[in-house]
N, C-alpha and C positions, 0 to 999 in steps of 0.2 A: 509066212502068214501076214496078211495085210491087217494093219491095225485099224479098228473101227474108230473113225473120227466122230466125236459127239456133235450132234446138231444143236446149235444155240438158237433158241426161239427169241426173237426180239420182244422186249417188254412193251406194254401199251404206250409208255412215255416215249420210248425210242421210235415206235411206229409213228406216233404223232409228230415227232421231230422230222422223221424221214419224209412225211407228207408235205412239209413246208418247202415250197419251191424257192429258188434263189431270189425271185422277185419279192416274195412275201417276207423272206428273211431281211431284205433291205428296208422294208417298210416299217419294221418295229423300232429301230433307232430313231427314225423320223417322228414316229408317233410319240415316243418318249420325250423327245426334245420339244415337241409341241405342248405336251402336258406340263413339262418343266417351265417353259416360257409362259404359259397361262398362269401357273402358280406364282411365278415371280411377278407377273403383271398385277395380279390381285394383291400381293403383299405390298408392292410399291404404291398402289392406289390407296390401300389402307393407311400406310405410313404417311403419304401426302395429306390425306384427309385429317389424320391425327395431328400432323404438324400445323395445318391450317387452323384446326380447332384450338391449338395452344397459342397460336400467334394472334388470333382475332381479338382477344381481350386487350392485348398490348396495342394493337392497331387502333381500336376504338378509343383507348385512352389517349393516344397521340392525336387522333382526329378531334376529340373534344377539347384537348389542350390548345388546339389551334383555332377554336371557334369562340364566338362571343356568347354571352349569356342568352340573349334573345334567340340566336340560332340553335343553341342546345335545347332550349325549352320548346321551340317551335316544331322541330322535326329531327328524325334520326338520319345520319348520313355516314357513308364510308369514305367520303371525299374530304380531305383536310381543308380547313378554312384558311383565311389570311390573317388571323389575329394571334399567331403563335408568339411573335416577338412582343406584341402589345401585352399579352397576358404575362409573359416572362418579365417585362419591365414593371408591370403593376404588382406582381408578386414580390419582387425584390425592393420595391419602394413603398411598401405598406407600413404604416406606423404601428409600433408595438407588435411587430410580427417578424422577428429576426431570422429570415430563411437562410441567408448566407452563413450566419453564425451557427445556426442549427445544423447545417450541412457539415461544417468543419467539426463540430462537436460529435456528431454521429459517426463520421468517418474516423475520427481519432479513437473513440471508444470501441468501435467495431474492429478496427485494425489491431489495436493493442490487445483486445480480448481474444481475437482469433489467434494471434501469435502466441500468447501465453497458454491458451487452451491446447493448441496442437503441440507445442514444445514440451510442456510438462507432462502431457498425456503420453507422448512418445517416450519420454525419459522414464516414466513409471512403468510403461509396458516393457521396456527393455530390462528394467530392474527385476520385475516379476517373472520375466521369461527366461533370463539367463542365470540369475542368482538362485541359490538353494539355501533356504533358512527355515527355521522351525515354524514360524507363523505365516508361511507363504500362502497356504490354502485359506487361512482365516482372512488375510489381507485381501486376497482376490475375491472371496465371497462377500466381504464387507463392502468393497467398492461396487460390486455388482448389485448388492442389496440397495445401495443408495439410488440406483436407477429406478427402483419401484416407488420412491418418494416423489410426489408431484413437485415440480419446480417452484410453484407458488407457495407451497407450504414451507419449503426450506428458505425461500427468499423472505418470507414474512418475519421469521425469527431474526434474520440479519437486519431487516428494516427497523424492527423494534429496538435492537441494540444501537443502531446508528441514530435513531431518534432520541434515545436516552442520553447518548454521548454528544448530541447536537452536531452530528457530522452531516451537514447539508452542503449542497452545491460543490461536492468534491468528486471529481471524475475517478480517482483511484479507488473510491469505495465501490464503484460499479465495475471497474476493470479487474481488480484483484480476485473477486470470487469466481471469475471465469477459469482460474487455474484448476479448480475442482470440477472436472468434466468426466463423469464416469462413462458416458456413452462414447465419447471420443477415445477414452482409454480402452474400452472393450473392443472397438474397431481396430485400434493400433495393435492390441495384443493378439487378436486373431490373425491379422495380416502378418505380423512379425513371426508368429508361430509357423506360418505356412511357407515363408520365403527365407528365413534367416539360416544360413549355414553356420553351425557352431565352430567348424574348423577355422573360419576366418577370425573369430573372436579369440580362439585359443592360439592361433598363430600370431596375432597381434600382441597378446600377452607375453608370449615367448620372446618376441622382439623387444619387449620392454615398454610398450605403449600403456599409458594410464587408461583408466576406465572412461573418463570424460573424453579423452582423445579418441578412443575407440568409438564412443557414441557419436561424436561429431563428424569423424572422418569415414566411418564405415556404416554405422546403423542409419544415420540420417539419409545418406544417398539411397539406401535400400528402401526406406520408408517414404521416398518422395511422392509416389502415387497416392498413398494413404494420406499423407500430409496435405496434398493438394485437395483431395476430396473433403477432408474434415475441415480444412481452412475455409472452404466455401460455405459449408454448413454452419460453422461457428460464426463466420462473418455475417451471414444472413440472420442467424438467430439473435446476435447482438444488435444488428441494425434494426430489427423489428421489435426489440425489447421495449415495452411500454410500462410495465408494472413498476419495476424498481426505479427507473429514472423519474417517473412521475411522482413517486413518493419522496425522493431525496433531492431532486433538482428543483428548487423553488425560484431561483433567479432567472429572469428572461435571457440573460447572457449565457446560461448553461443549458438551455433547452435543446432537445434533440428533435429530429424530424417526426418520430411517432407522437411526441408531446404536442407539436404544432398541429398535426392532423387530428389529434384528439380534441384540441380546442375548437375545431370547426363544428363540432356537434352542438356547441353552445350558441352558435350564430343563428340568426333568423333566416329561414329559406327565402324570404321575400327581399332580403337586403344584400346577401352575399353574392359575390361574383363567381358564377359557376366555372367560367373559363380559367380564372385564377386558381380555383380549387383543383380542377383537373390538371393544371400545370404543376401544382405542388405534388400531386400523386405521381405524375410522370417523372418529376425530378427525384422523388423518393425511390422509384423503381430502377432508375437508370444506373446508379452506382453499383447495385447488386448484380445487374446484368453485366456490367463492365468487369467486375471481379470474377464472375463466372467465366467470361470469355478469356480472361488472362490466365487463370489457373487451370481451367479444363484442358488447355492445350498440352500441359505437362503430364496429364494423367496417363495417357497411352504412351507418350514419348518416353517417359521414365519408368515404364512398367517393369522392364527387365534389368534395371540398374542394380548392380551388386550381385547378380546371379552368378553361380559357379557352374562351370561346364563340367558335367559328370561323365 
């Protein structure tokens, strides 16, 4: 007896595929590549426009810093003028306007504040992440609750204490409070919880390493990307800080850049030099851009430092 072979009827999808000729099958990858190229082109155009939009204010600031007051008042221009070094010389040779000293003061305060903020926040994040103690949840909740308090409210109490103790014209009064940075701590804590392999800490303890040595030789290399990001933010926040320095720094030799910019509001618009003012704003922006360019290079470069191959 011959076995009856069952007949298989092709499905509509299979029939549709069979209708495609080899020429049509070759056309589909090309069309997909064309769509992908178009999407990439649109994304690149959008990113280029966004970049230009971000850079235009800095370019206009540079252009106005290189022009004279009559040129600035007469017309708007995207072309730099020829008074850049003249405005720079006038700015640094203005009586009762210590720009050079203010730059040094701002850089000293911002740099020390950023270092203390990132270091002690990383140390606190390591302690609350690795150690187990009774009040751990309370400590973490308390630190995060401080984030809800406005900075000006917390600063005002410290300013009142400093005024009563007659602590004026002291840089350390402005630098030391930067140790308490709950936002920086929260970022470090979340980053450390996602990348820290506990086996490394346990192995280091078995080898006899102390806790501070473990932190400096193992934890800090792992936290390099997070430290770079938070150092930039802490530096910029301290550089732009106006409220506390304006209340506690009364001597002209202790002024910072934001205090000098704030004093421009009391000048008469008919008498001040616009070119010199734009030059001051350009100088105030330049150090923060420099710090960003220096530390941003290490964010991606050190992103996988300390990782364990699983």
